[in-house]
C-alpha positions as CSV (number, residue, x, y, z in Angstrom):
1,M,79.1,88.1,101.1
2,A,78.7,89.1,104.9
3,N,78.4,92.4,106.3
4,L,81.4,94.9,106.5
5,A,82.4,93.7,109.9
6,K,83.2,90.4,108.3
7,I,85.9,91.8,106.0
8,H,89.5,90.7,106.8
9,P,91.2,93.5,108.5
10,I,94.0,93.8,105.6
11,I,91.0,94.0,103.0
12,H,89.1,96.8,105.4
13,D,92.4,98.7,105.8
14,A,93.2,98.8,102.1
15,A,89.8,99.7,101.1
16,Y,89.2,102.4,103.6
17,D,92.6,103.7,104.5
18,Y,94.5,102.8,101.4
19,T,96.9,101.0,103.7
20,L,99.3,98.2,102.6
21,P,100.1,95.3,104.8
22,S,103.4,95.4,106.8
23,W,104.9,92.8,104.2
24,A,104.3,95.1,101.3
25,V,107.2,96.3,99.2
26,V,106.3,99.2,96.9
27,S,108.2,102.3,95.5
28,D,106.5,105.8,95.9
29,A,105.6,105.5,92.2
30,R,104.1,102.2,92.8
31,R,102.2,103.4,95.7
32,S,100.7,106.2,93.6
33,H,99.8,103.6,90.9
34,V,98.0,101.3,93.3
35,E,96.1,104.2,94.9
36,S,95.0,105.3,91.5
37,V,93.8,101.8,90.6
38,G,91.8,101.6,93.8
39,R,90.2,105.0,93.0
40,L,89.3,103.8,89.5
41,L,87.8,100.5,90.8
42,G,86.0,102.4,93.8
43,N,84.5,104.8,91.1
44,W,83.3,102.0,88.8
45,S,81.9,100.0,91.7
46,R,79.8,103.1,92.7
47,A,78.7,103.7,89.2
48,L,77.6,100.1,89.1
49,K,75.6,100.6,92.4
50,L,77.3,97.5,93.9
51,E,76.7,96.8,97.5
52,K,79.2,98.7,100.0
53,N,81.0,95.3,100.9
54,T,81.7,94.6,97.2
55,Q,82.8,98.3,96.6
56,A,85.2,97.7,99.5
57,R,86.5,94.5,98.1
58,W,87.1,96.3,94.6
59,R,88.9,99.0,96.2
60,A,91.1,96.7,98.3
61,A,92.1,94.6,95.2
62,G,93.3,97.9,93.4
63,I,95.4,98.9,96.5
64,L,96.9,95.3,97.0
65,H,97.4,94.0,93.6
66,D,101.0,95.2,93.3
67,A,102.0,94.9,97.2
68,L,104.9,92.7,96.3
69,K,105.9,94.5,93.0
70,G,109.3,95.7,94.6
71,V,110.3,92.2,95.8
72,D,113.2,90.2,94.0
73,P,111.8,87.4,91.8
74,N,113.9,84.7,93.5
75,I,112.1,85.5,96.7
76,L,108.7,85.7,94.9
77,R,109.5,82.3,93.4
78,R,109.9,80.7,96.9
79,E,106.3,82.4,97.8
80,V,104.7,81.0,94.5
81,G,106.4,77.5,94.4
82,N,105.5,76.4,90.9
83,S,108.2,78.2,89.1
84,D,107.3,76.7,85.6
85,V,103.9,78.6,85.5
86,W,104.9,82.3,86.1
87,S,107.7,84.3,84.3
88,D,109.6,86.7,86.6
89,P,107.5,89.8,85.7
90,L,104.4,88.0,86.6
91,L,105.3,86.6,90.0
92,H,104.2,89.6,92.0
93,G,100.6,88.8,91.5
94,P,100.3,85.2,92.6
95,A,102.9,85.9,95.4
96,C,100.6,88.6,96.9
97,A,97.5,86.2,96.6
98,S,99.7,83.6,98.4
99,R,100.8,86.2,101.1
100,L,97.2,87.4,101.5
101,R,95.9,83.7,102.0
102,K,98.6,83.1,104.4
103,S,97.5,86.3,106.4
104,G,94.0,84.7,106.7
105,V,92.3,86.4,103.6
106,E,89.7,83.7,102.3
107,D,88.0,85.7,99.6
108,E,88.9,83.6,96.6
109,R,87.6,85.9,93.9
110,L,89.7,88.7,95.2
111,L,92.7,86.4,95.6
112,Q,92.3,85.2,91.9
113,A,91.9,88.8,90.7
114,I,95.1,89.8,92.3
115,A,97.0,86.6,91.3
116,Y,96.0,86.8,87.6
117,H,95.6,90.8,87.3
118,T,98.3,90.9,84.7
119,T,97.4,87.8,82.6
120,G,93.6,87.6,82.9
121,H,91.9,84.3,83.8
122,P,89.1,82.4,82.0
123,S,87.2,82.2,85.2
124,F,87.2,85.9,86.1
125,G,84.2,87.3,87.6
126,S,83.5,91.0,87.5
127,L,86.2,91.9,90.1
128,G,88.9,90.1,88.2
129,Q,87.9,91.6,85.0
130,A,87.6,95.2,86.6
131,L,91.2,95.0,88.0
132,F,92.6,93.6,84.9
133,I,91.1,96.8,83.0
134,A,91.8,99.2,85.8
135,D,95.6,98.3,86.3
136,Y,96.0,98.8,82.5
137,L,94.1,102.0,82.3
138,E,95.5,103.7,85.4
139,P,95.9,107.4,84.5
140,G,99.7,107.6,85.5
141,R,100.6,105.3,82.5
142,R,102.7,107.1,80.0
143,K,101.9,105.1,76.8
144,I,98.9,105.4,74.7
145,V,97.5,108.1,77.0
146,R,94.7,109.3,74.9
147,K,93.4,105.7,74.2
148,R,93.6,104.8,77.7
149,A,91.7,108.0,78.6
150,E,89.0,107.1,76.1
151,W,88.6,103.6,77.6
152,R,88.4,105.1,81.1
153,R,85.6,107.2,79.9
154,R,83.7,104.5,78.5
155,M,84.0,102.3,81.8
156,P,81.9,100.8,83.2
157,V,79.1,101.4,80.7
158,D,80.9,99.8,77.9
159,W,82.4,97.0,80.0
160,H,82.7,94.1,77.5
161,A,83.9,96.1,74.6
162,V,86.6,97.9,76.8
163,L,87.7,94.5,78.2
164,E,88.1,93.1,74.7
165,E,90.1,96.1,73.4
166,V,92.3,96.1,76.5
167,A,93.0,92.5,76.3
168,A,93.8,92.8,72.6
169,S,96.2,95.7,73.4
170,K,98.0,93.8,76.0
171,I,98.3,90.8,73.6
172,M,99.6,93.0,70.7
173,K,102.3,94.5,73.0
174,L,103.5,90.9,73.8
175,L,103.5,90.0,70.2
176,E,105.3,93.2,69.1
177,R,108.1,92.4,71.7
178,R,108.2,88.9,70.6
179,L,107.2,87.7,74.2
180,P,105.4,84.5,74.9
181,I,101.6,84.9,75.5
182,P,100.9,82.9,78.7
183,Q,98.4,80.0,78.1
184,V,96.1,81.3,80.7
185,T,95.9,84.7,78.6
186,V,95.0,82.7,75.6
187,E,92.2,80.9,77.4
188,F,91.0,84.3,78.9
189,W,91.0,86.0,75.3
190,R,88.8,82.9,74.2
191,C,86.4,83.6,76.9
192,I,86.2,87.3,76.1
193,T,85.6,86.6,72.3
194,D,83.0,84.0,73.1
195,G,81.2,86.4,75.6
196,F,82.2,84.4,78.7
197,K,79.6,81.6,77.7
């Protein structure tokens, strides 16, 4: 990755000013959520002593991941195109990645992290995994508060174990609600349990 001057302006503004693009549609509560996710990712990237450019990308991913959460699914479907792959609650991630790409963002790892932040993806690198975890562990979430706090305390030192526990928790919630588990999540789970070999 090149120096900070090479970061796309949308990524820079999200990382340093917590600014969303003009096309973002988020409620005040969602705004609070993305800022909290951005702070978590910023803290973890600093703890891992990642280079400044990477820290900025991580913060930006946290700020941008739900930028289209407030948009009607019918509009998001037009943005995403392949309506068979994504159910309505999952459309905001790939739609946001698509919009960022159309805006000139070429950071494929960041775009993949945003597109699949809800489901996970078997080819996730550290940014994708971190966003998947941070989105679920964000302190404003009201369910399993103590467990989420414990997981946050263990990050980023106990990364892989927390990733596995978070993924298992998300899968169990789908099973309890009798909702289908996306195939990409099944493949992600296999990679986690195989240690991303």
